[in-house]
C-alpha positions as CSV (number, residue, x, y, z in Angstrom):
1,M,90.1,146.4,132.5
2,S,93.7,145.2,133.8
3,R,96.5,146.5,131.5
4,A,98.6,144.1,129.6
5,P,101.9,143.3,131.7
6,E,105.3,144.7,130.6
7,P,107.6,142.3,128.5
8,L,110.4,140.9,130.5
9,P,113.5,141.8,128.7
10,L,115.8,138.8,128.3
11,T,119.3,138.9,126.5
12,T,119.8,136.3,123.6
13,T,122.1,134.5,125.7
14,Q,119.6,134.0,128.6
15,A,116.9,133.1,125.7
16,R,119.2,130.5,123.9
17,Q,119.7,128.8,127.6
18,I,116.4,128.6,128.2
19,W,115.7,126.8,124.6
20,L,118.7,124.8,125.1
21,H,117.1,123.5,128.3
22,A,113.9,122.8,126.7
23,Q,115.8,121.0,123.9
24,R,117.7,119.0,126.7
25,L,120.9,120.0,124.9
26,D,122.1,121.4,128.3
27,E,122.7,117.6,129.8
28,R,124.7,114.9,128.6
29,A,122.5,111.9,128.8
30,P,118.8,113.9,130.0
31,F,116.7,110.7,128.8
32,G,118.7,107.6,129.8
33,E,118.9,104.9,127.2
34,G,117.4,102.1,125.3
35,A,114.0,101.9,123.7
36,Q,112.5,103.7,126.6
37,A,114.8,106.8,126.3
38,V,113.8,107.0,122.2
39,A,110.0,107.0,123.6
40,D,110.7,109.7,126.1
41,A,112.8,112.0,124.2
42,I,110.4,112.1,121.3
43,A,107.1,112.6,124.1
44,H,109.6,115.6,125.1
45,L,110.1,117.0,121.7
46,G,106.7,116.6,120.2
47,Y,108.3,115.3,117.1
48,V,111.3,114.1,115.7
49,Q,111.8,114.9,111.7
50,I,112.6,111.9,109.4
51,D,114.8,112.9,106.0
52,T,115.9,110.7,103.3
53,I,119.4,111.8,103.0
54,N,121.8,109.8,104.1
55,V,125.4,111.3,103.2
56,I,125.5,110.9,106.9
57,E,122.9,109.1,108.9
58,R,119.6,110.2,108.4
59,S,118.0,112.9,110.7
60,H,115.8,111.1,113.1
61,H,118.8,109.0,114.2
62,H,121.1,111.8,114.4
63,I,118.6,113.8,116.3
64,L,117.9,111.0,118.8
65,F,121.8,110.5,119.0
66,S,122.3,114.2,120.1
67,R,120.2,113.6,123.1
68,I,120.7,110.1,124.2
69,P,124.4,109.2,123.8
70,S,124.2,105.6,124.1
71,Y,121.5,105.6,121.2
72,R,121.3,102.7,118.9
73,R,119.0,102.4,115.7
74,A,117.3,99.1,116.8
75,D,116.1,101.4,119.9
76,L,113.7,103.5,117.7
77,R,112.7,100.2,115.9
78,H,111.8,98.4,119.1
79,A,109.7,101.9,119.9
80,Q,108.3,101.8,116.7
81,S,107.5,98.3,115.9
82,V,107.5,96.6,119.6
83,D,106.5,98.9,121.9
84,R,104.4,101.1,119.6
85,S,105.1,104.1,121.9
86,V,105.8,106.4,118.6
87,F,103.9,106.6,115.1
88,E,104.5,108.2,111.9
89,Y,102.6,111.2,110.7
90,W,102.9,114.8,109.4
91,T,103.8,117.5,111.5
92,H,105.5,120.5,109.6
93,A,107.2,117.6,107.6
94,L,106.9,113.5,108.2
95,S,108.3,112.8,111.7
96,Y,108.2,110.4,114.6
97,I,105.3,111.3,117.0
98,P,104.5,110.2,120.7
99,A,101.6,107.5,120.1
100,S,100.1,109.2,123.3
101,D,99.5,112.0,120.6
102,F,97.8,110.1,118.2
103,R,94.1,111.9,118.7
104,F,95.4,115.4,117.9
105,F,96.3,114.0,114.3
106,L,92.9,112.1,113.7
107,P,91.3,115.2,112.4
108,A,93.8,115.8,109.7
109,M,93.3,111.7,108.8
110,R,89.8,112.1,108.8
111,E,89.8,115.3,106.5
112,H,92.3,113.9,104.0
113,R,89.6,110.7,103.8
114,R,86.8,113.4,103.2
115,D,88.6,115.5,100.8
116,G,91.5,113.5,99.5
117,H,95.0,114.7,99.3
118,K,96.6,117.0,96.8
119,W,99.5,115.1,96.4
120,Y,97.7,111.9,95.6
121,A,95.0,112.9,93.6
122,S,95.9,110.7,90.7
123,V,95.5,107.7,92.7
124,T,92.5,105.6,91.5
125,P,89.7,103.6,93.4
126,A,91.2,100.9,91.7
127,D,94.6,100.9,92.9
128,M,93.2,101.8,96.6
129,R,91.4,98.5,96.3
130,K,94.4,96.7,95.4
131,V,96.5,97.6,98.1
132,M,93.7,97.5,101.0
133,R,93.5,93.9,99.7
134,L,96.9,93.2,100.2
135,V,97.5,94.9,103.5
136,R,94.5,93.3,104.8
137,A,96.0,90.3,104.4
138,G,99.0,91.1,106.3
139,P,101.8,93.7,106.5
140,L,103.5,94.5,103.3
141,T,106.3,96.9,101.6
142,I,105.8,98.2,98.3
143,R,108.7,95.8,97.2
144,D,106.0,93.0,97.8
145,I,103.8,94.4,94.8
146,E,105.7,93.5,91.8
147,D,102.4,93.7,89.2
148,D,102.5,97.5,88.9
149,V,102.4,99.0,85.5
150,L,105.0,102.1,86.1
151,T,103.6,105.4,85.0
152,E,105.2,108.8,84.4
153,K,105.9,110.9,87.6
154,E,104.1,114.2,88.2
155,H,107.2,115.5,90.3
156,L,110.9,114.7,91.5
157,W,109.8,112.9,94.6
158,Q,106.8,110.9,93.5
159,S,107.2,106.9,92.7
160,R,106.2,105.8,89.4
161,K,104.3,102.9,91.3
162,P,100.7,103.4,91.4
163,S,100.3,101.2,94.4
164,K,102.8,103.1,96.5
165,R,101.0,106.1,95.7
166,A,98.0,104.3,96.9
167,L,99.5,103.2,100.0
168,Q,100.7,106.6,101.0
169,L,97.1,108.2,100.3
170,A,95.8,105.4,102.9
171,F,98.7,106.1,105.3
172,Y,97.7,110.0,105.3
173,T,93.7,109.2,105.6
174,G,94.8,107.0,108.7
175,V,93.6,103.7,107.3
176,V,97.3,102.2,107.4
177,T,100.2,103.1,109.4
178,I,103.9,102.5,108.7
179,S,104.7,99.4,111.4
180,A,108.5,99.4,110.7
181,R,111.4,100.9,108.5
182,Q,114.6,99.3,107.2
183,G,116.4,102.3,106.1
184,M,113.8,104.2,104.3
185,L,111.8,100.9,103.3
186,K,108.2,101.3,104.9
187,T,106.2,98.4,106.1
188,Y,102.5,99.4,106.2
189,E,99.9,97.9,108.3
190,L,96.3,98.6,109.1
191,M,96.4,100.9,111.9
192,T,93.8,99.2,114.0
193,R,95.7,96.0,113.9
194,H,99.1,97.6,114.6
195,F,98.0,98.9,117.9
196,G,95.6,96.5,118.7
197,W,92.5,98.8,118.4
198,D,89.0,97.9,117.8
199,K,88.4,101.1,116.2
200,L,90.4,104.6,116.3
201,P,90.2,106.9,119.2
202,K,88.3,109.5,119.6
203,P,89.5,112.6,117.9
204,A,90.8,115.8,119.6
205,S,88.4,119.0,119.2
206,T,90.0,122.1,117.4
207,K,90.2,123.5,120.9
208,D,92.2,120.7,122.3
209,I,94.7,121.0,119.2
210,T,95.2,124.5,119.4
211,A,96.1,124.0,123.4
212,Y,98.4,120.9,122.3
213,Q,100.2,122.6,120.1
214,L,101.3,125.6,122.3
215,D,102.0,123.3,125.3
216,R,104.0,121.4,122.6
217,A,106.1,124.2,122.0
218,L,106.2,125.7,125.7
219,R,107.8,122.0,126.3
220,S,110.3,122.0,123.7
221,Q,111.3,125.5,123.1
222,G,111.0,127.3,126.5
223,V,110.6,130.9,125.0
224,V,108.0,131.0,121.8
225,S,106.9,133.1,119.2
226,L,103.4,132.5,117.0
227,D,106.0,131.7,114.2
228,S,107.7,129.1,116.2
229,I,104.7,127.4,117.8
230,C,102.8,127.5,114.3
231,H,106.0,126.5,112.2
232,L,104.3,126.0,108.7
233,D,101.1,126.2,110.3
234,A,99.8,130.2,109.8
235,P,96.1,129.2,109.8
236,R,96.4,128.2,113.2
237,K,98.0,131.6,114.3
238,K,94.6,133.4,115.1
239,A,93.6,130.7,117.7
240,V,96.9,130.2,119.5
241,A,97.2,134.1,119.8
242,N,93.7,134.0,121.5
243,L,94.9,131.1,123.9
244,I,98.3,133.2,124.9
245,A,96.1,136.0,125.8
246,S,94.1,134.2,127.9
247,R,96.9,132.6,129.8
248,V,99.0,135.9,130.1
249,R,95.6,137.2,131.8
250,R,95.8,134.6,134.1
251,G,99.5,134.8,134.8
252,E,100.5,131.4,133.4
253,L,102.6,132.9,130.6
254,V,104.8,136.0,130.8
255,P,105.6,138.2,127.7
256,V,109.4,138.4,127.1
257,A,111.2,141.0,125.0
258,I,114.7,139.0,123.7
259,E,117.5,141.5,122.6
260,D,117.2,142.3,119.0
261,A,113.9,140.7,118.0
262,G,112.2,143.8,117.2
263,K,108.5,143.9,117.1
264,Q,108.5,140.1,117.4
265,E,106.4,139.0,120.6
266,H,107.6,135.8,122.9
267,W,106.3,134.6,125.6
268,A,107.6,131.5,128.3
269,T,105.9,130.2,131.6
270,P,107.3,131.4,134.7
271,A,109.0,128.3,135.4
272,A,110.9,128.6,132.2
273,L,112.7,131.7,132.8
274,E,115.4,130.4,135.4
275,P,117.6,127.9,133.6
276,G,120.9,127.0,134.6
277,E,124.3,127.8,133.1
278,V,125.2,125.0,130.1
279,S,128.7,123.7,130.6
280,P,131.5,124.7,128.0
281,E,132.7,121.1,127.9
282,L,129.1,119.9,126.1
283,V,129.7,119.5,122.3
284,H,126.9,118.6,119.8
285,I,127.3,117.8,116.2
286,L,123.6,118.6,114.9
287,S,121.7,117.7,112.1
288,P,120.4,120.3,109.7
289,F,116.8,119.1,110.5
290,D,117.4,119.3,114.2
291,P,114.5,121.2,116.3
292,L,117.2,123.7,117.4
293,I,118.2,124.4,113.7
294,I,115.2,123.8,111.6
295,Q,113.4,127.1,112.0
296,R,116.2,129.2,110.5
297,K,115.1,132.9,111.6
298,R,114.9,131.3,114.9
299,T,118.3,130.0,115.2
300,N,119.6,133.4,113.8
301,L,117.8,135.3,116.3
302,F,118.9,133.1,119.2
303,F,122.3,132.2,118.5
304,G,123.3,134.9,115.6
305,Y,123.8,131.8,113.5
306,N,122.1,131.3,109.9
307,H,122.7,127.9,108.7
308,L,122.6,127.6,105.0
309,F,121.1,124.1,103.8
310,E,123.1,123.5,100.5
311,A,122.0,120.1,99.4
312,Y,120.3,121.7,96.4
313,V,122.8,124.6,95.6
314,P,125.1,123.9,92.7
315,K,128.7,123.1,94.3
316,A,130.1,126.1,93.0
317,K,127.6,128.4,94.9
318,R,128.0,126.6,98.5
319,K,129.6,128.5,101.3
320,L,129.1,125.7,104.2
321,G,129.0,122.5,102.0
322,Y,126.7,119.9,100.6
323,F,125.3,118.8,104.0
324,A,126.6,121.2,106.5
325,L,126.0,120.2,110.3
326,P,126.1,123.1,113.0
327,V,128.3,122.4,115.9
328,L,127.1,123.3,119.4
329,V,129.5,123.9,122.2
330,G,128.2,125.1,125.3
331,D,125.6,127.4,124.6
332,E,127.2,128.8,121.1
333,I,127.0,127.6,117.7
334,V,130.9,127.8,116.7
335,A,131.3,125.7,113.4
336,A,129.9,124.3,110.7
337,L,131.1,120.8,109.3
338,D,130.3,119.4,106.1
339,L,130.8,115.5,106.5
340,K,130.4,112.5,104.7
341,T,130.2,108.9,105.8
342,D,132.2,106.6,103.5
343,R,130.6,103.5,104.6
344,Q,132.7,101.1,102.5
345,S,135.8,102.3,103.6
346,K,134.6,103.0,107.2
347,K,135.5,106.7,107.8
348,L,133.9,109.8,108.2
349,L,135.3,112.4,105.6
350,M,136.0,115.8,106.3
351,Q,134.7,117.7,103.6
352,K,135.2,121.4,104.9
353,W,135.3,123.0,108.4
354,T,134.0,126.6,108.8
355,W,134.2,128.5,111.7
356,V,131.2,130.7,112.6
357,G,130.3,133.1,115.5
358,Q,132.6,132.9,118.8
359,G,134.6,130.1,116.7
360,K,136.2,132.9,114.3
361,R,138.2,134.3,117.3
362,T,141.7,132.9,117.2
363,A,141.9,133.0,121.2
364,G,141.1,129.7,122.3
365,R,140.9,128.2,118.9
366,K,143.1,125.4,119.9
367,E,141.2,123.8,122.5
368,L,138.0,124.2,121.0
369,K,139.0,122.2,117.8
370,R,140.2,119.6,120.5
371,K,136.9,119.3,122.0
372,I,135.1,119.3,118.4
373,E,137.3,116.5,117.4
374,D,136.8,114.5,120.7
375,E,133.2,114.8,119.6
376,L,133.9,113.7,116.0
377,D,135.6,110.6,116.9
378,R,132.2,109.6,118.9
379,F,130.3,110.8,116.0
380,E,132.1,108.5,113.6
381,R,131.8,105.4,116.0
382,F,128.1,106.1,115.6
383,Q,128.0,106.4,111.9
384,L,129.8,103.0,111.3
385,A,128.0,101.3,114.3
386,E,125.4,98.5,113.3
C-alpha cells in the first residue's frame, strides 16, 4: 500500500497569493463587463452572498463591484431577470448562484417539501393555498397582498404577514423562485414558468453534490481545508474527506502544510500552486461578506487579520466600527474603514479609519494612504451611482 505524500510546505504569503488568484482579486477586471461578467463572476465564485444591511451598498452588489470595476446594479438585475443565468437560494446563507448549478440544490428543495422547514413551521395550509393561487395568476411581491391579518413575530427577522412566510416556504421548497429584486423587495414567480421549464431538472445525486462542493471550493479558494469546503455544513465533511483522499491517491490533489496552520490539513490542485505575484498597486475595499472575509479563521490564518463584524455590538464596545470594510492592497489587508453612505447629501462618510497588519507601519504610510484614498473616490462614485 502506497504511503500518503508528504505535505508541500507553503508560507502564508504563498497561500494568500493562491487564494487571491482563485478569487480573481489579483487582476483589475478579470470578468469583463455587463451582465455576462456578472454571470461569469458568480459562476467562478460559486455564490455571492446577499445581505440586507445597506449602511453602504448591499453586499451582493459590493462583492461584484470588487471584481467588475465597471459593475452596475442593472447588470445583476439583467442576469437574474432577463438572462436567468443566476438564481437565489441558500448556500451557507441566502446567495446568488449560477443557474447551471440548479440541480445541486434540488435535493434540499425536495427535503423541505417533504419534511417542512423549521423556520416556517407556523405556515398553515390555508396560507400556502392563498399565495399559490395568487402566484399562479402572475408574479407578485408581498406588497401586492393587502388582506393579511398581521401576527406576532416568533423571532426578530420574521415577517408579521402570514403570506410572506408562506411565500418564503414556497421558495425553499423550490415551487417559486425570486425572479427580480428592487432593493430588498422580492418578486416571486413559479419556478418552472420563470425558467421556461415543463418540469424541474433531474436532481444531482449525493455523490455528485459532494464533488460539486469540493470542486467549487478548489476553483474559488485555491487552497482548501475541510472547514473551508464545508463552511457551516459539517455533516458533509466525512464524504468530502473521503473524496479528497481518493483524489490525493490519484495525484489530482496535493496535501499542503501552511505556515502556522498547526494540525489543520489543506490541499490544492498541482496547477493552483504557481500563482503570480499580486501588484501592490491593486486596491480593493471589501465587503465583510466577501468570500475572502466571511470565513474569519481562514482570513486570520492567511492574512493575519481578524475581522470584527460589529453591527450588533454596542457602540461603546466597538473596535473597528459598525460596518468596517477590510482594505486589501496588493496581497495584504492593511486597514479597516468604517464607512457610511449619506445618500441624501450624496457623500461617502468616513466614520473611522483603523490601520491593521502592514498598515500599522509608519514607513510608506503616506503613499499607502494615497492609494486607498484614490480607491475611495471610485468607491464613492459606485455608492452614489444609479
